[in-house]
SEVEX-384043 format. One record per residue: residue in one letter; chain; x, y, z of N, C-alpha, C in turn. Coordinates in Angstrom, 2 decimals, decimal comma, m for minus. Layout:
<markols>
+---------+--------+---------+---------+---------+---------+---------+---------+---------+---------+---------+
: residuo : cadena :   neast :  nnorth :     nup :  caeast : canorth :    caup :   ceast :  cnorth :     cup :
+---------+--------+---------+---------+---------+---------+---------+---------+---------+---------+---------+
:       A :      A :       X :       Y :       Z :       X :       Y :       Z :       X :       Y :       Z :
...
+---------+--------+---------+---------+---------+---------+---------+---------+---------+---------+---------+
</markols>
This chain:
<markols>
+---------+--------+---------+---------+---------+---------+---------+---------+---------+---------+---------+
: residuo : cadena :   neast :  nnorth :     nup :  caeast : canorth :    caup :   ceast :  cnorth :     cup :
+---------+--------+---------+---------+---------+---------+---------+---------+---------+---------+---------+
:       X :      A :    3,92 :  m22,65 :  m16,30 :    5,29 :  m23,03 :  m16,05 :    6,18 :  m21,82 :  m16,35 :
:       X :      A :    7,19 :  m21,61 :  m15,49 :    8,10 :  m20,50 :  m15,68 :    9,03 :  m20,74 :  m16,86 :
:       X :      A :    9,79 :  m19,73 :  m17,20 :   10,75 :  m19,87 :  m18,29 :   11,88 :  m20,80 :  m17,85 :
:       X :      A :   12,48 :  m21,54 :  m18,80 :   13,57 :  m22,43 :  m18,40 :   14,69 :  m21,68 :  m17,71 :
:       X :      A :   15,13 :  m22,26 :  m16,63 :   16,23 :  m21,69 :  m15,85 :   16,90 :  m22,81 :  m15,08 :
:       X :      A :   17,82 :  m22,45 :  m14,20 :   18,55 :  m23,48 :  m13,47 :   17,86 :  m23,89 :  m12,16 :
:       X :      A :   16,72 :  m23,28 :  m11,85 :   16,03 :  m23,57 :  m10,59 :   14,65 :  m24,17 :  m10,86 :
:       X :      A :   14,34 :  m25,24 :  m10,12 :   13,03 :  m25,87 :  m10,26 :   12,26 :  m25,75 :   m8,95 :
:       X :      A :   10,96 :  m25,88 :   m9,06 :   10,03 :  m25,81 :   m7,93 :    9,30 :  m27,14 :   m7,90 :
:       X :      A :    9,35 :  m27,84 :   m6,76 :    8,71 :  m29,14 :   m6,63 :    7,63 :  m29,07 :   m5,55 :
:       X :      A :    6,42 :  m29,52 :   m5,89 :    5,33 :  m29,60 :   m4,92 :    4,91 :  m31,05 :   m4,79 :
:       X :      A :    4,22 :  m31,35 :   m3,69 :    3,82 :  m32,73 :   m3,45 :    4,91 :  m33,53 :   m2,80 :
:       X :      A :    5,81 :  m32,85 :   m2,09 :    6,86 :  m33,57 :   m1,37 :    6,35 :  m33,86 :    0,04 :
:       X :      A :    6,82 :  m34,92 :    0,68 :    6,30 :  m35,27 :    2,00 :    6,67 :  m34,24 :    3,07 :
:       X :      A :    5,78 :  m34,12 :    4,05 :    6,03 :  m33,18 :    5,16 :    7,24 :  m33,58 :    6,00 :
:       X :      A :    7,56 :  m34,86 :    6,02 :    8,67 :  m35,36 :    6,85 :   10,03 :  m35,21 :    6,17 :
:       X :      A :   10,06 :  m34,66 :    4,95 :   11,30 :  m34,55 :    4,18 :   12,24 :  m33,54 :    4,82 :
:       X :      A :   13,54 :  m33,88 :    4,84 :   14,54 :  m32,91 :    5,31 :   15,43 :  m32,53 :    4,11 :
:       X :      A :   16,26 :  m31,52 :    4,30 :   17,07 :  m30,97 :    3,20 :   18,06 :  m32,00 :    2,67 :
:       X :      A :   18,65 :  m32,82 :    3,56 :   19,62 :  m33,82 :    3,10 :   18,96 :  m34,86 :    2,20 :
:       X :      A :   17,76 :  m35,31 :    2,56 :   17,04 :  m36,29 :    1,74 :   16,63 :  m35,68 :    0,41 :
:       X :      A :   16,20 :  m34,41 :    0,44 :   15,83 :  m33,70 :   m0,80 :   17,03 :  m33,63 :   m1,74 :
:       X :      A :   18,17 :  m33,24 :   m1,18 :   19,39 :  m33,13 :   m2,00 :   19,78 :  m34,50 :   m2,57 :
:       X :      A :   19,68 :  m35,54 :   m1,75 :   20,04 :  m36,88 :   m2,21 :   19,10 :  m37,37 :   m3,31 :
:       X :      A :   17,84 :  m36,96 :   m3,28 :   16,88 :  m37,39 :   m4,30 :   17,17 :  m36,77 :   m5,66 :
:       X :      A :   17,73 :  m35,56 :   m5,69 :   17,95 :  m34,87 :   m6,97 :   19,41 :  m34,87 :   m7,42 :
:       X :      A :   20,36 :  m35,28 :   m6,58 :   21,78 :  m35,30 :   m6,98 :   22,07 :  m36,21 :   m8,17 :
:       X :      A :   21,38 :  m37,33 :   m8,36 :   21,69 :  m38,16 :   m9,54 :   21,42 :  m37,44 :  m10,86 :
:       X :      A :   20,67 :  m36,36 :  m10,84 :   20,29 :  m35,67 :  m12,09 :   21,15 :  m34,44 :  m12,38 :
:       X :      A :   22,08 :  m34,11 :  m11,48 :   22,96 :  m32,98 :  m11,74 :   23,53 :  m32,39 :  m10,46 :
:       X :      A :   24,42 :  m31,42 :  m10,66 :   25,05 :  m30,74 :   m9,52 :   24,01 :  m29,84 :   m8,84 :
:       X :      A :   23,87 :  m29,99 :   m7,54 :   22,93 :  m29,18 :   m6,77 :   23,70 :  m27,99 :   m6,18 :
:       X :      A :   23,34 :  m26,79 :   m6,57 :   23,97 :  m25,61 :   m5,98 :   23,32 :  m25,30 :   m4,64 :
:       X :      A :   22,00 :  m25,19 :   m4,64 :   21,27 :  m24,93 :   m3,39 :   19,95 :  m25,67 :   m3,45 :
:       X :      A :   19,44 :  m25,97 :   m2,27 :   18,09 :  m26,52 :   m2,19 :   17,50 :  m26,10 :   m0,84 :
:       X :      A :   16,21 :  m25,88 :   m0,85 :   15,55 :  m25,51 :    0,40 :   14,11 :  m25,99 :    0,38 :
:       X :      A :   13,61 :  m26,21 :    1,58 :   12,23 :  m26,64 :    1,74 :   11,37 :  m25,45 :    2,10 :
:       X :      A :   10,18 :  m25,42 :    1,55 :    9,24 :  m24,35 :    1,83 :    8,07 :  m24,99 :    2,57 :
:       X :      A :    8,03 :  m24,73 :    3,87 :    7,00 :  m25,34 :    4,70 :    5,71 :  m24,54 :    4,59 :
:       X :      A :    4,63 :  m25,27 :    4,46 :    3,31 :  m24,66 :    4,42 :    2,40 :  m25,39 :    5,39 :
:       X :      A :    1,14 :  m25,38 :    5,12 :    0,21 :  m26,17 :    5,92 :    0,52 :  m27,65 :    5,71 :
:       X :      A :    0,12 :  m28,50 :    6,64 :    0,38 :  m29,94 :    6,45 :   m0,15 :  m30,42 :    5,10 :
:       X :      A :    0,70 :  m31,12 :    4,37 :    0,33 :  m31,61 :    3,04 :    0,65 :  m30,63 :    1,93 :
:       X :      A :    1,20 :  m29,47 :    2,26 :    1,52 :  m28,45 :    1,24 :    3,00 :  m28,08 :    1,25 :
:       X :      A :    3,85 :  m29,04 :    1,50 :    5,30 :  m28,78 :    1,50 :    5,76 :  m28,63 :    0,06 :
:       X :      A :    6,73 :  m27,77 :   m0,14 :    7,31 :  m27,56 :   m1,47 :    8,83 :  m27,46 :   m1,32 :
:       X :      A :    9,53 :  m27,49 :   m2,46 :   10,98 :  m27,40 :   m2,44 :   11,47 :  m26,60 :   m3,63 :
:       X :      A :   12,59 :  m25,93 :   m3,45 :   13,27 :  m25,21 :   m4,53 :   14,65 :  m25,83 :   m4,65 :
:       X :      A :   15,00 :  m26,21 :   m5,87 :   16,30 :  m26,83 :   m6,12 :   16,98 :  m26,07 :   m7,25 :
:       X :      A :   18,20 :  m25,59 :   m6,99 :   18,96 :  m24,89 :   m8,02 :   20,08 :  m25,83 :   m8,49 :
:       X :      A :   20,08 :  m26,08 :   m9,80 :   21,08 :  m26,96 :  m10,40 :   22,25 :  m26,13 :  m10,93 :
:       X :      A :   23,32 :  m26,83 :  m11,31 :   24,50 :  m26,16 :  m11,86 :   24,26 :  m25,60 :  m13,25 :
:       X :      A :   23,37 :  m26,24 :  m14,05 :   23,10 :  m25,78 :  m15,41 :   21,60 :  m25,80 :  m15,69 :
:       X :      A :   21,21 :  m25,09 :  m16,72 :   19,81 :  m25,08 :  m17,16 :   19,44 :  m26,45 :  m17,71 :
:       X :      A :   20,38 :  m27,13 :  m18,38 :   20,12 :  m28,44 :  m18,97 :   19,74 :  m29,47 :  m17,89 :
:       X :      A :   20,42 :  m29,43 :  m16,75 :   20,11 :  m30,36 :  m15,67 :   18,70 :  m30,11 :  m15,12 :
:       X :      A :   18,36 :  m28,86 :  m14,95 :   17,01 :  m28,50 :  m14,47 :   15,96 :  m28,90 :  m15,50 :
:       X :      A :   16,26 :  m28,69 :  m16,79 :   15,32 :  m29,05 :  m17,86 :   15,08 :  m30,56 :  m17,87 :
:       X :      A :   16,12 :  m31,35 :  m17,66 :   15,96 :  m32,80 :  m17,62 :   14,98 :  m33,20 :  m16,51 :
:       X :      A :   15,09 :  m32,59 :  m15,35 :   14,19 :  m32,92 :  m14,23 :   12,75 :  m32,54 :  m14,54 :
:       X :      A :   12,55 :  m31,37 :  m15,12 :   11,19 :  m30,93 :  m15,46 :   10,59 :  m31,87 :  m16,50 :
:       X :      A :   11,37 :  m32,24 :  m17,51 :   10,86 :  m33,09 :  m18,60 :   10,63 :  m34,54 :  m18,17 :
:       X :      A :   11,44 :  m35,06 :  m17,26 :   11,39 :  m36,49 :  m16,95 :   10,84 :  m36,86 :  m15,57 :
:       X :      A :   10,86 :  m35,93 :  m14,62 :   10,42 :  m36,27 :  m13,27 :    9,08 :  m35,66 :  m12,89 :
:       X :      A :    8,55 :  m34,79 :  m13,71 :    7,26 :  m34,15 :  m13,39 :    6,16 :  m35,21 :  m13,34 :
:       X :      A :    5,33 :  m35,15 :  m12,32 :    4,20 :  m36,05 :  m12,10 :    4,64 :  m37,51 :  m11,97 :
:       X :      A :    5,75 :  m37,69 :  m11,29 :    6,25 :  m39,03 :  m10,97 :    6,23 :  m39,18 :   m9,45 :
:       X :      A :    6,24 :  m40,42 :   m8,99 :    6,33 :  m40,68 :   m7,56 :    7,81 :  m40,76 :   m7,21 :
:       X :      A :    8,31 :  m39,74 :   m6,51 :    9,73 :  m39,68 :   m6,18 :   10,01 :  m40,06 :   m4,73 :
:       X :      A :    9,02 :  m39,97 :   m3,87 :    9,22 :  m40,22 :   m2,45 :    8,19 :  m41,26 :   m1,97 :
:       X :      A :    8,62 :  m42,13 :   m1,05 :    7,71 :  m43,14 :   m0,50 :    6,60 :  m42,46 :    0,29 :
:       X :      A :    5,46 :  m43,09 :    0,35 :    4,30 :  m42,61 :    1,13 :    3,88 :  m41,20 :    0,69 :
:       X :      A :    4,04 :  m40,93 :   m0,57 :    3,66 :  m39,61 :   m1,08 :    3,10 :  m39,79 :   m2,49 :
:       X :      A :    2,24 :  m38,89 :   m2,88 :    1,66 :  m38,97 :   m4,22 :    2,62 :  m38,45 :   m5,27 :
:       X :      A :    2,04 :  m37,95 :   m6,34 :    2,84 :  m37,42 :   m7,45 :    3,56 :  m36,15 :   m7,03 :
:       X :      A :    4,77 :  m36,03 :   m7,50 :    5,55 :  m34,81 :   m7,27 :    5,47 :  m33,98 :   m8,55 :
:       X :      A :    5,04 :  m32,75 :   m8,41 :    4,91 :  m31,84 :   m9,56 :    6,15 :  m30,96 :   m9,61 :
:       X :      A :    6,79 :  m30,95 :  m10,77 :    8,03 :  m30,19 :  m10,92 :    7,88 :  m29,24 :  m12,10 :
:       X :      A :    8,25 :  m28,00 :  m11,86 :    8,23 :  m26,98 :  m12,93 :    9,38 :  m26,03 :  m12,70 :
:       X :      A :    9,66 :  m25,24 :  m13,73 :   10,70 :  m24,23 :  m13,56 :   10,20 :  m23,17 :  m12,58 :
:       X :      A :   11,12 :  m22,72 :  m11,78 :   10,77 :  m21,67 :  m10,82 :   10,56 :  m20,36 :  m11,57 :
:       X :      A :    9,51 :  m19,63 :  m11,19 :    9,30 :  m18,33 :  m11,84 :   10,33 :  m17,34 :  m11,34 :
:       X :      A :   10,76 :  m16,54 :  m12,24 :   11,69 :  m15,49 :  m11,85 :   10,90 :  m14,41 :  m11,15 :
:       X :      A :   11,31 :  m14,10 :   m9,96 :   10,59 :  m13,08 :   m9,21 :   11,15 :  m11,71 :   m9,55 :
:       X :      A :   10,25 :  m10,82 :   m9,83 :   10,66 :   m9,46 :  m10,11 :   11,00 :   m8,78 :   m8,79 :
:       X :      A :   12,00 :   m7,90 :   m8,79 :   12,32 :   m7,22 :   m7,54 :   11,11 :   m6,41 :   m7,08 :
:       X :      A :   10,88 :   m6,48 :   m5,80 :    9,74 :   m5,74 :   m5,25 :   10,10 :   m4,27 :   m5,17 :
:       X :      A :    9,24 :   m3,46 :   m5,73 :    9,43 :   m2,02 :   m5,66 :    8,58 :   m1,53 :   m4,51 :
:       X :      A :    9,23 :   m0,93 :   m3,57 :    8,49 :   m0,44 :   m2,41 :    7,60 :    0,71 :   m2,85 :
:       X :      A :    6,37 :    0,59 :   m2,48 :    5,45 :    1,68 :   m2,77 :    5,41 :    2,55 :   m1,54 :
:       X :      A :    5,96 :    3,72 :   m1,69 :    6,02 :    4,61 :   m0,55 :    4,79 :    5,49 :   m0,57 :
:       X :      A :    4,12 :    5,49 :    0,54 :    2,93 :    6,31 :    0,67 :    3,33 :    7,52 :    1,50 :
:       X :      A :    3,19 :    8,66 :    0,93 :    3,53 :    9,88 :    1,63 :    2,25 :   10,56 :    2,04 :
:       X :      A :    2,12 :   10,76 :    3,33 :    0,93 :   11,45 :    3,82 :    1,30 :   12,91 :    4,01 :
:       X :      A :    0,60 :   13,74 :    3,33 :    0,84 :   15,17 :    3,42 :   m0,27 :   15,75 :    4,28 :
:       X :      A :    0,13 :   16,38 :    5,41 :   m0,92 :   16,95 :    6,25 :   m1,63 :   18,08 :    5,51 :
:       X :      A :   m2,91 :   18,04 :    5,58 :   m3,70 :   19,06 :    4,91 :   m4,36 :   19,91 :    5,99 :
:       X :      A :   m4,07 :   21,19 :    5,93 :   m4,68 :   22,09 :    6,89 :   m6,06 :   22,47 :    6,38 :
:       X :      A :   m7,02 :   22,51 :    7,30 :   m8,34 :   22,92 :    6,85 :   m8,29 :   24,36 :    6,36 :
:       X :      A :   m8,93 :   24,57 :    5,29 :   m8,93 :   25,90 :    4,70 :  m10,25 :   26,57 :    5,05 :
:       X :      A :  m10,14 :   27,75 :    5,65 :  m11,36 :   28,49 :    5,99 :  m11,97 :   29,00 :    4,69 :
:       X :      A :  m13,26 :   28,90 :    4,66 :  m13,94 :   29,39 :    3,47 :  m13,82 :   30,90 :    3,46 :
:       X :      A :  m13,51 :   31,48 :    2,34 :  m13,38 :   32,93 :    2,30 :  m14,76 :   33,56 :    2,51 :
:       X :      A :  m14,73 :   34,63 :    3,28 :  m15,99 :   35,33 :    3,52 :  m16,44 :   35,95 :    2,21 :
:       X :      A :  m17,70 :   35,81 :    1,96 :  m18,20 :   36,40 :    0,73 :  m18,20 :   37,91 :    0,88 :
:       X :      A :  m17,58 :   38,54 :   m0,02 :  m17,50 :   40,00 :    0,04 :  m18,86 :   40,58 :   m0,33 :
:       X :      A :  m19,33 :   41,42 :    0,57 :  m20,60 :   42,07 :    0,27 :  m20,33 :   43,20 :   m0,70 :
:       X :      A :  m21,20 :   43,35 :   m1,64 :  m20,96 :   44,45 :   m2,59 :  m21,03 :   45,78 :   m1,86 :
:       X :      A :  m20,11 :   46,60 :   m2,21 :  m20,07 :   47,92 :   m1,57 :  m21,24 :   48,75 :   m2,07 :
:       X :      A :  m22,11 :   49,09 :   m1,13 :  m23,28 :   49,90 :   m1,47 :  m23,13 :   51,23 :   m0,75 :
:       X :      A :  m23,12 :   52,27 :   m1,51 :  m22,98 :   53,60 :   m0,90 :  m24,31 :   53,96 :   m0,23 :
:       X :      A :  m24,20 :   54,44 :    1,02 :  m25,42 :   54,85 :    1,71 :  m25,88 :   56,17 :    1,10 :
:       X :      A :  m27,15 :   56,23 :    0,83 :  m27,63 :   57,49 :    0,24 :  m27,56 :   58,61 :    1,28 :
:       X :      A :  m27,26 :   59,75 :    0,81 :  m27,20 :   60,90 :    1,71 :  m28,62 :   61,19 :    2,19 :
:       X :      A :  m28,73 :   61,31 :    3,52 :  m30,05 :   61,53 :    4,10 :  m30,23 :   63,04 :    4,29 :
:       X :      A :  m31,20 :   63,54 :    3,64 :  m31,49 :   64,98 :    3,80 :  m32,42 :   65,14 :    4,99 :
:       X :      A :  m32,20 :   66,21 :    5,72 :  m33,05 :   66,45 :    6,87 :  m34,43 :   66,80 :    6,36 :
:       X :      A :  m35,41 :   66,25 :    7,03 :  m36,76 :   66,56 :    6,56 :  m37,09 :   68,05 :    6,72 :
:       X :      A :  m37,95 :   68,53 :    5,89 :  m38,31 :   69,96 :    5,89 :  m39,08 :   70,33 :    7,13 :
:       X :      A :  m39,66 :   69,41 :    7,81 :  m40,46 :   69,74 :    8,99 :  m39,64 :   69,67 :   10,26 :
:       X :      A :  m38,35 :   69,63 :   10,19 :  m37,52 :   69,55 :   11,36 :  m37,71 :   70,79 :   12,22 :
:       X :      A :  m37,61 :   70,59 :   13,52 :  m37,76 :   71,71 :   14,45 :  m36,58 :   72,65 :   14,28 :
:       X :      A :  m36,87 :   73,91 :   14,25 :  m35,76 :   74,85 :   14,19 :  m35,06 :   74,91 :   15,54 :
:       X :      A :  m33,83 :   75,18 :   15,50 :  m33,09 :   75,29 :   16,74 :  m33,68 :   76,42 :   17,57 :
:       X :      A :  m33,98 :   76,19 :   18,84 :  m34,59 :   77,20 :   19,71 :  m33,50 :   77,81 :   20,56 :
:       X :      A :  m33,45 :   79,12 :   20,56 :  m32,47 :   79,81 :   21,38 :  m33,01 :   79,93 :   22,79 :
:       X :      A :  m32,17 :   79,77 :   23,78 :  m32,60 :   79,87 :   25,15 :  m32,76 :   81,34 :   25,50 :
:       X :      A :  m33,82 :   81,67 :   26,30 :  m34,01 :   83,08 :   26,67 :  m32,87 :   83,56 :   27,56 :
:       X :      A :  m32,52 :   84,70 :   27,44 :  m31,39 :   85,27 :   28,17 :  m31,88 :   86,06 :   29,38 :
:       X :      A :  m32,85 :   85,64 :   30,10 :  m33,29 :   86,40 :   31,26 :  m32,61 :   85,90 :   32,50 :
:       X :      A :  m32,55 :   86,73 :   33,50 :  m31,85 :   86,42 :   34,74 :  m32,80 :   85,80 :   35,72 :
:       X :      A :  m32,28 :   85,15 :   36,69 :  m33,08 :   84,53 :   37,70 :  m33,56 :   85,63 :   38,64 :
:       X :      A :  m34,80 :   85,51 :   39,12 :  m35,27 :   86,55 :   40,07 :  m34,49 :   86,44 :   41,38 :
:       X :      A :  m34,26 :   87,49 :   41,98 :  m33,53 :   87,54 :   43,23 :  m34,41 :   87,07 :   44,34 :
:       X :      A :  m33,91 :   86,40 :   45,19 :  m34,68 :   85,85 :   46,32 :  m34,35 :   86,71 :   47,55 :
:       X :      A :  m35,39 :   87,19 :   48,27 :  m35,18 :   88,03 :   49,43 :  m34,95 :   87,19 :   50,66 :
:       X :      A :  m34,21 :   87,78 :   51,51 :  m33,92 :   87,03 :   52,68 :  m34,54 :   87,66 :   53,86 :
+---------+--------+---------+---------+---------+---------+---------+---------+---------+---------+---------+
</markols>
């Protein structure tokens, strides 16, 4: 049961109930500020009734709970309406994530060893400086 307040919640009310009949059923117990029907599946109708004072609502909860208030209907369950906390919007922010390229693994710098020419290398050969033989005609 919710904390005592000026609003009650009634379940087990007939599906055929209208707002005027609901108001007329609870007016003998106090000033009705607002009342509304909460339609659900067949057989699951509920009502919210706001009274002028907490005392009027308390009287209904204490004396009318689990009583037969409407013809062709079972017990009506009455309790204080729960105070609803304001809904805090949960904002979901999607941040685009760019794929990150894996960094190339740096190869360790290895100095190439100086290659010495082998000792058996061919010596540079000088071309002979002779002239071409003359061709007779």
